[in-house]
N, CA, C and O of each residue as an XYZ file, in Angstrom:
376
protein
N      31.116     29.657     13.165
C      31.512     30.068     14.490
C      31.863     28.810     15.293
O      31.071     27.870     15.364
N      33.018     28.803     15.876
C      33.475     27.682     16.695
C      33.165     27.965     18.161
O      33.269     29.098     18.632
N      32.784     26.909     18.864
C      32.398     27.082     20.268
C      32.736     25.812     21.039
O      32.358     24.714     20.629
N      33.432     25.955     22.129
C      33.739     24.822     23.004
C      33.434     25.228     24.435
O      33.799     26.318     24.876
N      32.767     24.347     25.149
C      32.457     24.608     26.552
C      32.425     23.281     27.304
O      32.404     22.212     26.695
N      32.423     23.362     28.608
C      32.355     22.161     29.436
C      31.176     22.296     30.386
O      31.015     23.317     31.055
N      30.356     21.257     30.436
C      29.255     21.200     31.382
C      29.608     20.181     32.446
O      30.135     19.110     32.145
N      29.321     20.515     33.674
C      29.639     19.611     34.781
C      28.377     18.872     35.219
O      27.312     19.467     35.386
N      28.527     17.566     35.399
C      27.409     16.722     35.807
C      27.826     15.862     36.989
O      28.935     15.329     37.038
N      26.918     15.745     37.928
C      27.135     14.850     39.079
C      25.922     13.941     39.188
O      24.784     14.373     39.003
N      26.182     12.673     39.492
C      25.118     11.688     39.642
C      25.210     11.113     41.048
O      26.251     10.592     41.449
N      24.120     11.211     41.788
C      24.064     10.711     43.157
C      23.036      9.583     43.219
O      21.900      9.746     42.772
N      23.436      8.445     43.773
C      22.554      7.289     43.906
C      22.352      6.974     45.378
O      23.305      6.942     46.156
N      21.098      6.743     45.750
C      20.743      6.421     47.125
C      19.870      5.173     47.100
O      18.886      5.115     46.363
N      20.223      4.184     47.897
C      19.418      2.972     47.949
C      19.008      2.687     49.385
O      19.815      2.741     50.313
N      17.708      2.380     49.535
C      17.185      2.041     50.853
C      15.928      1.196     50.675
O      15.012      1.565     49.940
N      15.905      0.070     51.351
C      14.742     -0.816     51.362
C      14.203     -1.095     49.957
O      13.032     -0.842     49.676
N      15.050     -1.610     49.092
C      14.670     -2.032     47.733
C      14.207     -0.884     46.844
O      13.525     -1.115     45.846
N      14.563      0.343     47.190
C      14.239      1.507     46.373
C      15.521      2.273     46.098
O      16.287      2.575     47.013
N      15.744      2.583     44.837
C      16.910      3.381     44.445
C      16.412      4.728     43.957
O      15.509      4.807     43.125
N      17.005      5.770     44.477
C      16.697      7.137     44.037
C      17.979      7.736     43.479
O      19.066      7.542     44.023
N      17.824      8.466     42.382
C      18.980      9.096     41.738
C      18.690     10.572     41.539
O      17.587     10.964     41.157
N      19.696     11.375     41.805
C      19.654     12.809     41.529
C      20.806     13.112     40.583
O      21.954     12.767     40.863
N      20.501     13.755     39.465
C      21.519     14.157     38.499
C      21.533     15.676     38.462
O      20.510     16.308     38.197
N      22.686     16.254     38.725
C      22.820     17.716     38.715
C      23.657     18.130     37.511
O      24.745     17.600     37.285
N      23.138     19.079     36.745
C      23.830     19.599     35.569
C      24.100     21.079     35.776
O      23.188     21.846     36.085
N      25.345     21.475     35.605
C      25.744     22.881     35.697
C      26.336     23.266     34.349
O      27.423     22.816     33.988
N      25.613     24.103     33.605
C      26.078     24.518     32.278
C      26.918     25.790     32.332
O      27.436     26.248     31.313
N      27.044     26.345     33.507
C      27.737     27.619     33.640
C      26.755     28.777     33.674
O      27.011     29.799     34.311
N      25.618     28.613     32.980
C      24.572     29.638     32.994
C      23.276     29.116     33.597
O      22.430     29.898     34.032
N      23.120     27.805     33.624
C      21.926     27.172     34.195
C      22.336     26.000     35.080
O      23.358     25.351     34.857
N      21.516     25.754     36.078
C      21.675     24.558     36.912
C      20.340     23.831     36.923
O      19.309     24.399     37.283
N      20.377     22.579     36.527
C      19.181     21.762     36.475
C      19.415     20.498     37.291
O      20.546     20.027     37.409
N      18.344     19.954     37.853
C      18.434     18.727     38.635
C      17.354     17.765     38.174
O      16.168     18.095     38.185
N      17.775     16.564     37.766
C      16.840     15.514     37.376
C      16.726     14.488     38.484
O      17.672     14.254     39.237
N      15.542     13.872     38.572
C      15.287     12.874     39.608
C      14.714     11.612     38.981
O      13.951     11.675     38.018
N      15.088     10.471     39.535
C      14.550      9.202     39.078
C      14.502      8.208     40.221
O      15.293      8.282     41.161
N      13.565      7.278     40.131
C      13.378      6.270     41.172
C      13.132      4.911     40.532
O      12.506      4.816     39.476
N      13.622      3.872     41.172
C      13.326      2.501     40.767
C      13.063      1.691     42.022
O      13.760      1.831     43.027
N      12.051      0.843     41.951
C      11.704     -0.016     43.093
C      11.759     -1.466     42.655
O      11.304     -1.818     41.566
N      12.307     -2.281     43.491
C      12.376     -3.711     43.218
C      11.036     -4.356     43.568
O      10.538     -4.210     44.684
N      10.473     -5.054     42.623
C       9.247     -5.795     42.877
C       9.553     -6.861     43.932
O      10.556     -7.565     43.814
N       8.723     -6.991     44.943
C       9.003     -7.972     46.019
C       9.166     -9.403     45.509
O       9.810    -10.219     46.169
N       8.596     -9.719     44.354
C       8.712    -11.073     43.820
C       9.963    -11.257     42.959
O      10.283    -12.380     42.569
N      10.672    -10.167     42.660
C      11.881    -10.245     41.836
C      13.127    -10.401     42.693
O      13.146    -10.017     43.863
N      14.161    -10.968     42.095
C      15.460    -11.057     42.757
C      16.026     -9.637     42.888
O      15.963     -8.855     41.940
N      16.570     -9.310     44.046
C      17.124     -7.974     44.288
C      18.515     -7.886     43.667
O      19.466     -8.501     44.150
N      18.617     -7.109     42.587
C      19.890     -6.872     41.914
C      20.094     -5.355     41.914
O      19.584     -4.665     41.031
N      20.842     -4.823     42.906
C      20.987     -3.376     43.053
C      21.462     -2.662     41.782
O      21.045     -1.534     41.517
N      22.319     -3.303     41.004
C      22.825     -2.665     39.784
C      21.691     -2.320     38.819
O      21.724     -1.280     38.162
N      20.688     -3.195     38.738
C      19.559     -2.926     37.845
C      18.777     -1.714     38.340
O      18.374     -0.867     37.543
N      18.564     -1.627     39.638
C      17.885     -0.458     40.201
C      18.663      0.819     39.945
O      18.083      1.857     39.627
N      19.991      0.739     40.085
C      20.835      1.908     39.813
C      20.667      2.364     38.364
O      20.482      3.549     38.086
N      20.736      1.396     37.451
C      20.643      1.727     36.022
C      19.285      2.320     35.671
O      19.206      3.321     34.959
N      18.230      1.711     36.165
C      16.889      2.175     35.839
C      16.607      3.545     36.453
O      16.070      4.426     35.782
N      16.960      3.726     37.705
C      16.729      5.021     38.358
C      17.568      6.114     37.694
O      17.092      7.234     37.511
N      18.816      5.795     37.333
C      19.670      6.780     36.655
C      19.101      7.138     35.290
O      19.100      8.309     34.908
N      18.617      6.141     34.550
C      18.014      6.410     33.244
C      16.810      7.333     33.385
O      16.627      8.253     32.589
N      15.996      7.082     34.396
C      14.815      7.927     34.624
C      15.210      9.345     35.025
O      14.566     10.309     34.610
N      16.257      9.476     35.824
C      16.730     10.811     36.217
C      17.278     11.565     35.006
O      17.054     12.768     34.865
N      17.991     10.861     34.140
C      18.529     11.489     32.932
C      17.410     11.892     31.977
O      17.490     12.939     31.335
N      16.367     11.065     31.878
C      15.207     11.435     31.056
C      14.545     12.691     31.609
O      14.161     13.582     30.851
N      14.414     12.761     32.925
C      13.831     13.925     33.571
C      14.668     15.168     33.294
O      14.140     16.239     32.992
N      15.977     15.005     33.403
C      16.891     16.112     33.131
C      16.800     16.548     31.671
O      16.805     17.743     31.377
N      16.718     15.585     30.758
C      16.620     15.902     29.332
C      15.363     16.717     29.037
O      15.415     17.668     28.258
N      14.240     16.358     29.646
C      13.001     17.112     29.438
C      13.147     18.544     29.939
O      12.686     19.483     29.291
N      13.788     18.709     31.092
C      14.009     20.060     31.617
C      14.905     20.862     30.687
O      14.658     22.044     30.447
N      15.942     20.225     30.164
C      16.874     20.904     29.271
C      16.171     21.318     27.976
O      16.422     22.402     27.449
N      15.283     20.445     27.462
C      14.510     20.811     26.262
C      13.600     21.993     26.546
O      13.513     22.917     25.737
N      12.914     21.975     27.698
C      12.046     23.105     28.046
C      12.851     24.398     28.126
O      12.407     25.441     27.648
N      14.020     24.327     28.724
C      14.885     25.503     28.825
C      15.284     25.998     27.441
O      15.236     27.197     27.167
N      15.678     25.075     26.571
C      16.086     25.453     25.211
C      14.925     26.091     24.442
O      15.107     27.119     23.788
N      13.731     25.485     24.518
C      12.582     26.044     23.803
C      12.179     27.395     24.370
O      11.773     28.287     23.626
N      12.288     27.550     25.685
C      11.980     28.849     26.298
C      12.978     29.902     25.813
O      12.593     31.026     25.488
N      14.267     29.533     25.765
C      15.291     30.463     25.284
C      15.077     30.802     23.812
O      15.258     31.947     23.398
N      14.691     29.797     23.024
C      14.421     30.046     21.601
C      13.255     31.006     21.433
O      13.316     31.921     20.612
N      12.196     30.805     22.204
C      11.034     31.676     22.121
C      11.393     33.103     22.539
O      10.866     34.069     21.987
N      12.286     33.228     23.511
C      12.682     34.559     24.002
C      13.424     35.363     22.944
O      13.388     36.593     22.967
N      14.090     34.691     22.022
C      14.823     35.414     20.966
C      14.066     35.377     19.643
O      14.608     35.736     18.598
N      12.799     34.936     19.697
C      11.968     34.939     18.501
C      12.273     33.819     17.523
O      11.984     33.937     16.333
N      12.850     32.741     18.010
C      13.226     31.634     17.130
C      12.559     30.333     17.556
O      13.158     29.263     17.444
N      11.326     30.417     18.041
C      10.630     29.204     18.475
C      10.484     28.252     17.300
O      10.166     28.694     16.195
N      10.706     26.966     17.502
C      10.604     25.996     16.411
C       9.183     25.921     15.877
O       8.224     25.983     16.647
N       9.042     25.789     14.572
C       7.718     25.776     13.950
C       7.008     24.453     14.101
O       5.779     24.420     14.161
N       7.752     23.355     14.164
C       7.122     22.049     14.187
C       7.032     21.432     15.575
O       6.363     20.414     15.747
N       7.673     22.009     16.547
C       7.648     21.434     17.898
C       6.345     21.800     18.592
O       5.898     22.942     18.492
N       5.735     20.867     19.284
C       4.524     21.167     20.050
C       4.880     21.950     21.305
O       5.059     21.371     22.377
N       4.981     23.260     21.171
C       5.477     24.088     22.269
C       4.653     23.933     23.539
O       5.198     24.035     24.638
N       3.364     23.691     23.413
C       2.550     23.517     24.596
C       3.015     22.366     25.458
O       2.856     22.397     26.678
N       3.587     21.354     24.836
C       4.064     20.189     25.570
C       5.291     20.498     26.414
O       5.648     19.725     27.304
N       5.932     21.615     26.139
C       7.158     21.943     26.845
C       6.959     22.995     27.918
O       7.929     23.458     28.518
N       5.714     23.381     28.169
C       5.396     24.293     29.272
C       6.306     25.510     29.294
O       7.159     25.646     30.171
N       6.118     26.394     28.319
C       6.984     27.572     28.209
C       6.656     28.648     29.230
O       7.380     29.639     29.323
N       5.617     28.488     29.977
C       5.232     29.514     30.946
C       6.094     29.611     32.141
O       5.850     30.445     33.013
């Protein structure tokens, strides 16, 4: 079976007082998920905004990935196809 689809993603970066916050929004057409990430510059480190952007974005994407996995495992369980080796408790199927 062949399948092609497009998912839309938006990444928003906000920086204020040596703190970068990132919001990543994913729209799959059937689900909308939002990941969040934050990075703070250590006061003793040189302030390089690009590094904060990268780190906060990576954390937001990790957060989004965990949500997407939970959604997938919940959907799998709903159709009776829960994975046998995955620690389902770790994915909070409730």
